[in-house]
Each structure stands twice: as C-alpha cells, then as structure tokens.
C-alpha positions as a Markdown table, in Angstrom:
| # | Residue | x | y | z |
|---|---|---|---|---|
| 1 | Met | 171.8 | 90.0 | 132.7 |
| 2 | Ala | 174.7 | 88.7 | 134.8 |
| 3 | Thr | 174.1 | 87.8 | 138.4 |
| 4 | Gly | 175.8 | 88.5 | 141.7 |
| 5 | His | 179.1 | 86.9 | 142.0 |
| 6 | Ala | 179.4 | 86.1 | 138.3 |
| 7 | Asp | 179.4 | 89.8 | 137.6 |
| 8 | Pro | 182.4 | 91.3 | 139.5 |
| 9 | Gln | 182.3 | 94.5 | 137.3 |
| 10 | Arg | 178.7 | 95.4 | 138.2 |
| 11 | Arg | 179.6 | 98.3 | 140.5 |
| 12 | Glu | 181.9 | 99.7 | 137.8 |
| 13 | Arg | 179.3 | 99.4 | 135.2 |
| 14 | Ile | 176.8 | 101.2 | 137.4 |
| 15 | Leu | 179.2 | 104.1 | 137.9 |
| 16 | Ala | 180.0 | 104.3 | 134.1 |
| 17 | Ala | 176.3 | 104.1 | 133.3 |
| 18 | Thr | 175.6 | 107.0 | 135.7 |
| 19 | Leu | 178.2 | 109.2 | 134.1 |
| 20 | Asp | 176.8 | 108.3 | 130.6 |
| 21 | His | 173.3 | 109.0 | 131.7 |
| 22 | Ile | 174.2 | 112.4 | 133.3 |
| 23 | Ala | 176.1 | 113.3 | 130.1 |
| 24 | Asp | 172.9 | 112.5 | 128.0 |
| 25 | Glu | 170.2 | 113.8 | 130.3 |
| 26 | Gly | 171.7 | 115.8 | 133.2 |
| 27 | Val | 171.7 | 115.1 | 136.9 |
| 28 | Ala | 168.0 | 115.9 | 137.1 |
| 29 | Gly | 167.2 | 112.9 | 134.8 |
| 30 | Val | 169.0 | 110.4 | 137.0 |
| 31 | Ser | 167.0 | 107.6 | 138.8 |
| 32 | His | 167.9 | 104.2 | 140.1 |
| 33 | Arg | 165.7 | 102.6 | 137.5 |
| 34 | Lys | 167.2 | 104.5 | 134.6 |
| 35 | Ile | 170.8 | 103.7 | 135.7 |
| 36 | Ala | 170.0 | 100.0 | 136.3 |
| 37 | Leu | 168.5 | 99.8 | 132.9 |
| 38 | Arg | 171.5 | 101.5 | 131.2 |
| 39 | Ala | 174.0 | 99.4 | 133.2 |
| 40 | Asp | 172.0 | 96.2 | 132.5 |
| 41 | Val | 171.8 | 95.3 | 136.1 |
| 42 | Pro | 168.9 | 94.3 | 138.4 |
| 43 | Leu | 167.3 | 97.3 | 140.1 |
| 44 | Gly | 168.2 | 95.8 | 143.5 |
| 45 | Ser | 171.9 | 96.2 | 142.6 |
| 46 | Met | 171.6 | 99.9 | 142.9 |
| 47 | Thr | 170.8 | 99.8 | 146.6 |
| 48 | Tyr | 173.2 | 96.9 | 147.2 |
| 49 | His | 176.2 | 98.8 | 145.9 |
| 50 | Phe | 175.2 | 102.3 | 146.9 |
| 51 | Gly | 173.6 | 103.7 | 150.0 |
| 52 | Gly | 171.5 | 106.1 | 148.0 |
| 53 | Met | 171.5 | 108.5 | 145.0 |
| 54 | Asp | 173.9 | 110.9 | 146.6 |
| 55 | Glu | 176.5 | 108.2 | 147.2 |
| 56 | Leu | 176.1 | 107.1 | 143.6 |
| 57 | Leu | 176.5 | 110.6 | 142.3 |
| 58 | Arg | 179.5 | 111.4 | 144.5 |
| 59 | Glu | 181.3 | 108.2 | 143.5 |
| 60 | Ala | 180.5 | 108.7 | 139.8 |
| 61 | Phe | 181.7 | 112.3 | 139.9 |
| 62 | Thr | 184.8 | 111.3 | 141.9 |
| 63 | Arg | 185.6 | 108.7 | 139.2 |
| 64 | Phe | 185.2 | 111.5 | 136.6 |
| 65 | Ala | 187.5 | 113.8 | 138.5 |
| 66 | Asp | 190.1 | 111.0 | 138.8 |
| 67 | Gln | 190.0 | 110.6 | 135.0 |
| 68 | Phe | 190.5 | 114.3 | 134.6 |
| 69 | Val | 193.4 | 114.4 | 137.0 |
| 70 | Ala | 195.0 | 111.5 | 135.1 |
| 71 | Val | 195.0 | 113.6 | 132.0 |
| 72 | Phe | 196.7 | 116.4 | 133.9 |
| 73 | Glu | 199.3 | 113.9 | 135.3 |
| 74 | Leu | 200.0 | 112.6 | 131.8 |
| 75 | His | 200.6 | 116.0 | 130.2 |
| 76 | Leu | 202.3 | 117.7 | 133.1 |
| 77 | Gly | 204.4 | 114.7 | 134.0 |
| 78 | Arg | 206.2 | 114.8 | 130.7 |
| 79 | Ala | 207.4 | 118.4 | 131.2 |
| 80 | Gly | 211.0 | 118.7 | 132.2 |
| 81 | Thr | 211.6 | 122.4 | 131.6 |
| 82 | Pro | 209.5 | 125.6 | 132.2 |
| 83 | Glu | 208.9 | 125.9 | 128.5 |
| 84 | Glu | 207.7 | 122.3 | 128.3 |
| 85 | Ala | 205.4 | 122.9 | 131.3 |
| 86 | Arg | 203.9 | 126.0 | 129.5 |
| 87 | Glu | 203.4 | 123.9 | 126.4 |
| 88 | Ala | 201.7 | 121.1 | 128.4 |
| 89 | Val | 199.2 | 123.7 | 129.8 |
| 90 | Val | 198.5 | 124.9 | 126.2 |
| 91 | Glu | 198.0 | 121.2 | 125.2 |
| 92 | Leu | 195.6 | 120.6 | 128.1 |
| 93 | Ile | 193.5 | 123.6 | 127.2 |
| 94 | His | 193.1 | 122.5 | 123.6 |
| 95 | Leu | 192.7 | 118.9 | 124.5 |
| 96 | Leu | 189.9 | 119.6 | 127.0 |
| 97 | Ser | 188.2 | 122.1 | 124.7 |
| 98 | Glu | 188.3 | 120.0 | 121.6 |
| 99 | Gly | 187.5 | 116.7 | 123.3 |
| 100 | Pro | 184.1 | 115.0 | 123.5 |
| 101 | Arg | 181.2 | 117.2 | 124.7 |
| 102 | Arg | 180.6 | 114.5 | 127.3 |
| 103 | Glu | 183.4 | 115.9 | 129.5 |
| 104 | Leu | 182.1 | 119.5 | 129.1 |
| 105 | Val | 178.6 | 118.4 | 130.1 |
| 106 | Leu | 179.8 | 116.3 | 133.1 |
| 107 | Thr | 182.0 | 119.1 | 134.4 |
| 108 | Gln | 179.2 | 121.6 | 134.2 |
| 109 | Glu | 176.7 | 119.2 | 135.9 |
| 110 | Leu | 179.2 | 118.7 | 138.7 |
| 111 | Tyr | 179.8 | 122.5 | 139.1 |
| 112 | Thr | 176.1 | 123.1 | 139.2 |
| 113 | Leu | 175.7 | 120.5 | 142.0 |
| 114 | Ala | 178.7 | 122.1 | 143.8 |
| 115 | Ala | 177.2 | 125.5 | 143.6 |
| 116 | Arg | 174.1 | 124.2 | 145.4 |
| 117 | Arg | 175.5 | 121.6 | 147.8 |
| 118 | Asp | 178.5 | 121.5 | 150.1 |
| 119 | Glu | 179.3 | 117.8 | 149.7 |
| 120 | Tyr | 179.8 | 118.4 | 145.9 |
| 121 | Arg | 181.7 | 121.6 | 146.6 |
| 122 | Glu | 184.1 | 119.5 | 148.7 |
| 123 | Leu | 184.5 | 117.1 | 145.8 |
| 124 | Thr | 185.3 | 119.9 | 143.3 |
| 125 | His | 187.7 | 121.5 | 145.9 |
| 126 | Ala | 189.6 | 118.2 | 146.2 |
| 127 | Trp | 189.7 | 118.0 | 142.4 |
| 128 | Met | 191.1 | 121.5 | 142.1 |
| 129 | Asn | 193.7 | 120.9 | 144.8 |
| 130 | Arg | 194.9 | 117.8 | 142.9 |
| 131 | Ser | 195.2 | 119.7 | 139.7 |
| 132 | Arg | 197.0 | 122.6 | 141.4 |
| 133 | Arg | 199.5 | 120.2 | 143.0 |
| 134 | Leu | 200.4 | 118.9 | 139.6 |
| 135 | Leu | 200.8 | 122.4 | 138.3 |
| 136 | Glu | 202.9 | 123.3 | 141.4 |
| 137 | Gln | 205.5 | 120.8 | 140.2 |
| 138 | His | 206.4 | 123.5 | 137.6 |
| 139 | Phe | 205.0 | 126.8 | 138.9 |
| 140 | Asp | 204.7 | 128.5 | 142.3 |
| 141 | Pro | 201.4 | 128.0 | 144.2 |
| 142 | Asp | 199.8 | 131.3 | 143.2 |
| 143 | Thr | 200.6 | 130.8 | 139.5 |
| 144 | Ala | 199.4 | 127.2 | 139.7 |
| 145 | Arg | 196.0 | 128.5 | 141.1 |
| 146 | Gln | 195.7 | 131.0 | 138.3 |
| 147 | Leu | 196.7 | 128.5 | 135.7 |
| 148 | Asp | 194.1 | 126.1 | 136.9 |
| 149 | Ala | 191.4 | 128.8 | 136.5 |
| 150 | Leu | 192.9 | 129.7 | 133.1 |
| 151 | Ile | 192.7 | 126.1 | 132.0 |
| 152 | Glu | 189.1 | 125.8 | 133.1 |
| 153 | Gly | 188.0 | 129.1 | 131.6 |
| 154 | Leu | 189.8 | 128.9 | 128.3 |
| 155 | Ser | 188.7 | 125.3 | 127.8 |
| 156 | Leu | 185.1 | 126.3 | 128.4 |
| 157 | His | 185.2 | 129.3 | 126.2 |
| 158 | Arg | 186.9 | 127.4 | 123.4 |
| 159 | Ser | 184.5 | 124.6 | 123.6 |
| 160 | Leu | 181.4 | 126.9 | 123.4 |
| 161 | Asp | 182.7 | 129.5 | 121.0 |
| 162 | Thr | 181.6 | 129.2 | 117.4 |
| 163 | Glu | 185.0 | 130.4 | 116.3 |
| 164 | Pro | 187.5 | 129.2 | 119.0 |
| 165 | His | 190.8 | 131.0 | 119.3 |
| 166 | Asp | 194.0 | 129.3 | 118.0 |
| 167 | Arg | 196.9 | 127.8 | 119.9 |
| 168 | Glu | 199.0 | 130.9 | 119.5 |
| 169 | Leu | 196.5 | 133.0 | 121.5 |
| 170 | Thr | 196.4 | 130.3 | 124.2 |
| 171 | Arg | 200.2 | 130.2 | 124.2 |
| 172 | Leu | 200.3 | 133.9 | 124.7 |
| 173 | Ala | 197.9 | 133.8 | 127.6 |
| 174 | Val | 199.9 | 131.0 | 129.3 |
| 175 | Arg | 203.2 | 132.9 | 128.7 |
| 176 | Arg | 201.8 | 136.1 | 130.1 |
| 177 | Leu | 200.6 | 134.4 | 133.3 |
| 178 | Thr | 203.7 | 132.3 | 133.8 |
| 179 | Ser | 206.2 | 135.0 | 132.9 |
| 180 | Ala | 205.1 | 137.3 | 135.7 |
| 181 | Pro | 207.6 | 137.9 | 138.5 |
| 182 | Gly | 207.3 | 135.1 | 141.1 |
| 183 | Ser | 205.5 | 132.7 | 138.7 |
| 184 | Gly | 208.2 | 130.0 | 139.2 |
| 185 | Ala | 208.8 | 129.5 | 135.5 |
C-alpha cells in the first residue's frame, strides 16, 4: 500500500473503486471498509478524503455523470448538419445500450438514489441539463428535452431486451421526433 504524499492518486482510486463496487454490488453494499480494500488504501484515507459516505457517493456519481457527458460531447460535437446530429443521437443510443453493463447498473443505481433523495435528484438534474445543452446545439430546447428522454429510454430498453431493435428503428424514432414542426432540425 502506498502512503500519504507518495500516493497523489489515492483520492481518484477511491472514487474509481466506489463506482466499481457499486457496479458489482449496488449502493446498498457500499461501506468505507469495502471501498478502502478495493482501492488498496488505508481505511483512514476514506475519512481523510471524504466527509462521509454521502460525499463519497455524490462525488463518485458526479464523476460518472461527467464521463457520460463527455461521450455526448464527443458524438454531438462532430455533427455539423441536422442529419449528422440525428445520426449522432442514433449512435449514442446504440453505444450506450451495447456498452458495458457497468454503465447501465451505475445509471440505475444513481436514479434509484435520486428517486429517494433530493441531493441525488439535484445531481441527476444537473446531468440532464448538461446533456440537453449539448443537444440544444442542434435542436430546439423542447426537442432536446425529448431527445434526452428518448436516448435514456431506448438505451435502457435495448440493453435489457432479449432481442433489441436495430439501428433503422432507432433512426426512424429519432427522425420522427426531430422532423416535427419547431424541432430545430
């Protein structure tokens, strides 16, 4: 185990270990001791770096949301035309639904916390606002809001379905939503 100043990445390892642990066992299985063991840090590091379990969970989930937003930025940032923006949304839906189960589990764990506790609802609200702002670079605010929900819903359905629908059906759904009067595309 590395010690104090010789381990400048300790805080980051704790956050990564927290997300890994939640993905494996859920939020209910999180404890300081389990995270310290997984991060290979002394137990005292947990309270040194974080004021308590809620602070640790909020920061870990904020990191997760930041990673998700970076994926949106990457795909939507490449789009220069309305058609490219539509295709970026299709790509996002398929990327998110075909990606590692870890992201699906972490998202659902965060949503469960948000459904129960306001401070996590604020975190998901900030995440949704950031996603919508990126979508608003290509679509009007109402369409961006609907697209954000479509991305979440279709990604979830595709990832849980035993026979997920194909890209053409996703493309059709995105086109229908973005071709409506006032959609901005």
